[in-house]
C-alpha positions in Angstrom: 66.7 130.1 96.6 68.3 126.9 97.8 65.7 124.2 97.4 65.2 121.5 100.1 61.7 120.3 99.3 62.4 117.5 96.8 60.0 115.2 98.7 57.2 117.5 97.6 58.2 117.8 94.0 61.2 117.9 91.7 62.1 120.1 88.8 61.6 118.5 85.4 64.7 116.8 84.1 65.9 118.6 81.0 66.3 115.4 78.9 62.8 114.4 79.9 61.6 117.9 79.0 63.1 117.5 75.5 61.4 114.2 75.1 58.1 115.7 76.2 58.4 118.4 73.5 59.4 115.9 70.8 56.6 113.5 71.7 54.1 116.4 71.8 54.9 117.4 68.3 55.5 114.0 66.7 53.3 111.6 68.7 50.2 113.9 69.3 47.6 111.4 68.0 45.1 109.8 70.4 46.5 106.4 71.2 42.9 105.0 70.9 42.5 106.2 67.3 42.8 103.7 64.5 44.7 106.0 62.0 48.5 106.1 61.6 49.0 109.0 64.0 47.0 107.1 66.6 49.0 103.9 66.0 52.3 105.8 66.4 51.2 107.1 69.8 49.9 103.7 70.8 53.2 102.1 69.9 55.1 104.7 72.0 52.8 104.2 74.9 53.3 100.4 74.8 57.0 100.8 74.7 56.8 103.0 77.9 54.6 100.3 79.5 57.2 97.7 78.7 60.0 99.8 80.1 58.1 100.3 83.5 57.4 96.6 83.6 61.1 96.0 83.2 62.1 98.5 85.9 59.6 97.0 88.3 60.2 93.4 87.1 56.4 92.7 86.7 54.1 91.7 83.9 53.5 94.7 81.6 49.8 93.7 81.5 49.5 95.1 85.1 51.0 98.5 84.3 48.5 101.4 84.0 49.3 105.0 83.4 47.6 107.6 85.5 47.5 111.4 86.2 49.8 111.0 89.2 50.3 109.2 92.5 47.0 110.3 94.0 45.0 108.8 91.2 47.1 105.7 91.2 46.4 105.2 94.9 42.7 105.8 94.5 42.2 103.6 91.4 44.6 100.9 92.6 42.8 100.5 95.9 39.4 100.5 94.3 40.6 97.9 91.8 41.7 95.6 94.6 38.4 96.1 96.5 36.5 95.0 93.3 38.8 91.9 93.1 38.9 91.0 96.8 39.4 87.3 97.5 37.2 87.0 100.5 33.9 88.4 101.8 34.1 91.3 104.3 34.1 95.0 104.7 37.2 95.7 106.8 40.3 97.5 105.6 43.6 98.2 107.4 45.8 101.2 106.6 48.4 103.3 108.3 47.5 106.4 110.4 50.1 108.4 108.4 49.2 107.6 104.9 49.2 110.2 102.1 46.0 112.3 101.9 44.9 110.5 98.7 44.7 107.2 100.7 43.5 108.7 104.0 40.7 110.7 102.3 39.6 107.6 100.3 39.4 105.6 103.5 37.2 108.3 105.1 35.0 108.2 102.0 34.7 104.4 102.3 33.9 104.7 106.0 30.9 106.8 105.0 29.8 104.0 102.6 29.8 101.4 105.3 33.4 100.1 105.3 35.2 99.6 108.6 38.7 101.0 108.6 41.5 100.4 111.1 44.3 103.0 111.2 47.6 101.6 112.5 49.8 103.8 114.6 53.6 104.3 114.2 56.3 103.6 116.8 58.8 106.3 117.7 60.9 105.4 114.7 57.9 105.9 112.4 57.4 102.2 111.7 54.2 100.1 111.9 54.9 97.2 114.2 54.2 93.7 112.7 52.2 92.8 115.9 50.0 95.9 115.3 49.1 94.6 111.9 48.5 91.0 112.8 46.4 92.1 115.8 44.2 94.3 113.6 43.3 91.5 111.1 39.8 90.1 111.4 37.9 87.4 109.5 36.3 90.1 107.4 39.6 91.9 106.5 39.9 92.1 102.7 42.6 94.7 102.1 45.7 96.3 103.7 47.2 99.6 102.3 50.4 100.8 103.8 52.9 103.2 102.2 56.4 102.0 101.5 58.3 105.2 102.4 56.9 107.8 104.8 56.7 111.2 103.0 57.4 113.2 106.1 60.2 111.5 108.0 61.4 108.9 105.4 60.9 105.7 107.4 60.7 102.6 105.2 58.0 100.2 106.2 58.6 96.4 106.1 56.3 95.9 103.2 57.7 92.5 102.3 56.8 91.1 105.7 53.4 92.7 105.7 52.5 91.5 102.2 53.7 88.0 102.8 51.5 87.8 106.0 48.5 89.3 104.2 48.7 86.8 101.4 48.8 83.9 103.8 45.4 85.1 105.0 44.0 85.8 101.4 44.1 89.5 102.1 45.1 91.8 99.2 47.9 94.3 99.8 48.5 97.8 98.3 51.5 100.0 98.8 52.1 103.6 98.0 55.7 103.8 96.5 55.6 107.4 95.5 58.5 108.4 97.8 60.6 105.3 97.1 60.5 104.7 93.3 63.8 105.9 91.8 65.4 106.1 95.2 65.6 102.4 96.2 65.1 99.3 94.0 61.5 98.1 93.8 61.9 95.2 91.4 61.7 92.6 94.1 59.0 94.4 96.1 56.6 94.9 93.1 56.2 91.2 92.6 55.3 90.7 96.2 52.3 93.1 96.4 48.9 93.2 94.7 49.1 96.8 93.7 51.5 99.8 94.0 51.5 103.5 93.0 54.2 105.9 91.8 54.3 109.5 90.7 56.3 111.0 87.9 57.2 114.4 89.4 58.9 112.7 92.4 61.7 111.5 90.2 62.1 114.5 87.9 59.3 113.5 85.5 56.5 115.9 84.5 53.6 116.6 86.9 50.3 115.0 86.0 51.9 111.6 85.3 52.0 108.4 87.3 51.8 104.6 87.3 49.6 102.1 89.0 50.6 98.4 89.0 47.8 95.9 89.7 48.5 92.2 89.6 47.0 91.1 86.2 46.0 87.8 87.7 43.3 89.7 89.7 39.9 90.1 88.0 39.3 93.7 88.9 36.4 95.8 87.5 36.6 99.3 86.0 35.8 102.0 88.6 33.7 103.8 85.9 31.6 101.6 83.7 32.2 102.1 80.0 35.8 103.3 80.4 38.0 102.3 77.5 41.3 104.0 78.1 44.1 102.0 79.8 42.0 98.8 79.4 39.2 100.4 81.5 41.4 101.4 84.4 40.8 105.2 84.0 38.9 107.5 81.6 40.4 110.3 79.6 42.7 110.7 76.7 46.1 109.2 77.6 48.9 111.7 78.1 51.4 110.0 75.8 54.0 112.8 75.7 53.9 113.1 79.5 54.3 109.3 79.9 57.2 109.3 77.5 59.0 112.0 79.5 58.2 110.2 82.8 59.7 107.0 81.3 62.9 108.8 80.4 63.0 110.3 83.9 62.5 106.9 85.4 65.3 105.4 83.4 67.7 108.1 84.4 66.7 107.8 88.1 67.4 104.1 88.0 70.8 104.6 86.3 71.8 107.2 88.9 70.3 105.4 91.9 73.4 103.9 93.5 75.6 107.0 93.1 72.8 109.4 94.2 72.1 107.3 97.3 75.7 107.4 98.4 75.9 111.2 97.7 72.6 111.9 99.6 73.8 109.9 102.6 76.8 112.3 102.8 74.5 115.3 102.5 72.4 114.0 105.4 75.5 113.4 107.5 76.9 116.8 106.7 73.6 118.5 107.7 73.4 116.6 111.0 77.1 117.2 111.8 76.6 120.9 111.3 74.0 120.8 114.1 76.1 118.7 116.5 76.5 121.6 119.0 72.7 121.8 119.4 71.7 118.2 119.4 70.1 118.6 122.9 67.7 121.2 121.4 67.0 119.4 118.1 65.1 116.2 117.5 65.5 114.1 114.3 62.7 111.7 113.5 62.9 108.4 111.6 64.8 105.2 111.5 68.4 104.3 110.5 70.3 102.4 107.8 68.2 100.4 105.3 65.0 101.4 107.1 65.4 105.1 106.3 65.3 107.1 103.1 68.4 109.3 103.5 66.9 112.1 101.3 64.2 113.0 103.9 65.0 114.5 107.3 62.1 115.1 109.6 63.2 117.5 112.4 62.0 119.7 115.2 63.7 122.5 117.2 62.3 122.3 120.7 60.2 125.3 121.6 59.8 126.6 118.0 56.9 126.0 115.7 57.9 124.4 112.4 56.1 127.1 110.5 58.3 129.8 112.2 61.5 127.8 111.2 60.1 127.5 107.6 59.5 131.3 107.4 63.0 132.1 108.8 64.6 129.7 106.4 62.6 131.2 103.5 63.7 134.7 104.5 67.3 133.6 104.3 66.9 131.8 100.9 66.2 128.2 102.0 63.1 126.4 100.9 61.9 123.7 103.4 58.5 122.4 104.4 56.4 121.5 107.4 55.1 118.2 106.0 53.6 116.9 102.8 52.5 119.6 100.3 49.0 118.1 100.3 48.8 118.8 104.1 50.3 122.3 104.1 47.8 125.0 105.1 45.9 122.9 107.5 45.8 123.8 111.2 46.4 120.2 112.3 50.0 118.9 112.7 51.6 116.5 110.3 49.8 113.2 110.3 53.1 111.4 111.0 53.5 113.2 114.3 49.9 112.3 115.4 50.5 108.7 114.3 53.6 108.5 116.5 51.6 109.8 119.5 53.2 113.3 119.3 50.5 115.9 119.8 49.8 119.5 120.7 52.6 122.1 120.6 55.3 119.5 120.3 53.7 118.1 117.1 53.7 121.6 115.5 57.4 121.9 116.0 57.9 119.5 113.1 59.5 120.5 109.8 61.0 118.6 106.9 64.1 118.9 104.8 64.6 116.8 101.6 67.5 116.6 99.3 67.8 116.2 95.5 70.2 116.2 92.6 70.9 119.9 92.7 71.7 119.9 96.5 75.4 120.4 97.1 77.4 119.6 100.2 77.9 123.3 100.7 74.1 123.9 100.5 73.5 121.2 103.2 76.1 122.7 105.5 74.8 126.2 104.9 71.3 125.1 105.8 72.7 123.4 108.9 74.4 126.6 109.9 71.1 128.5 109.4 69.2 126.1 111.6 72.0 126.2 114.2 71.7 130.0 114.3 67.9 129.8 114.8 68.4 127.3 117.6 71.0 129.5 119.2 68.6 132.4 119.2 66.0 130.2 120.8 68.4 129.0 123.5 69.5 132.6 124.3 65.9 133.7 125.0 
């Protein structure tokens, strides 16, 4: 099986796996315990915290380890709401946010909060005027993802955060798709909170990081919580965090070379479809506004699920959107947010590249998609 679903999850890096095994056997103590084994785990945990603060160029006091990106999103947003700088009950978010953010917003609506969901333009971007036009005197928080998980568009988070801060509005961004792919060290210092997930950059599943500006006086979501300075309950997964840290270090060391390589993979895939460009639509932006490793596509007249099944039958693993959305009858949220609905929205499918993707693999997938398109055109 040739794997083209790295935006959903990555295989565990072998070096990170070895560190996980070593930490599991040598640093198994509870990091909250006062004995020597606990102290050894606590020291390893703090060294990992320091490394993430270095990678993000933020104060290590704001780094909190979580069970993944979804929990980091949830707890990060709730921390900001507890530390809001102005009175109000209005939140602004994107209409295509990850389900962990979207579902939290729906929960907050049921508790009396007012939520505005911003649409995307045809390139998958939230327009600045759309954000500024949605702000009210009672707006306390904005949460917009950095990189779209379905088509790869990068949002202008710097501009959004700067504007929000000028209005005393707190800003959270989901960086799950961008950490390890593009530098975040400048961005992290410009937002109030961000979230990342270990398995998106070849770390173990069940690991993540939330950064919350330590200058904010947030309150624990669950009273009495002692782990991670009250940020989350539960014994800290020190071996998983150590492995995630190793994976993060490797991702950063390979970032420049991988970006150049993935751009060539994208170009090779698109070039292999050049004879059928009138029948194929590629969504997203270009240049620095696009994650090259994610290609959101549609073959006109064919449902994305049919394309997925045909690819799977031929040994190619692709997807029809985020894994958290798969199985639902509704189309990908990004399509709806862009104003694409009905049968056209269900034509969407996603291809995403990773370290094990070769130029030959990308071309072979392109030929497969071209063959499917040719069959459709012949009908």
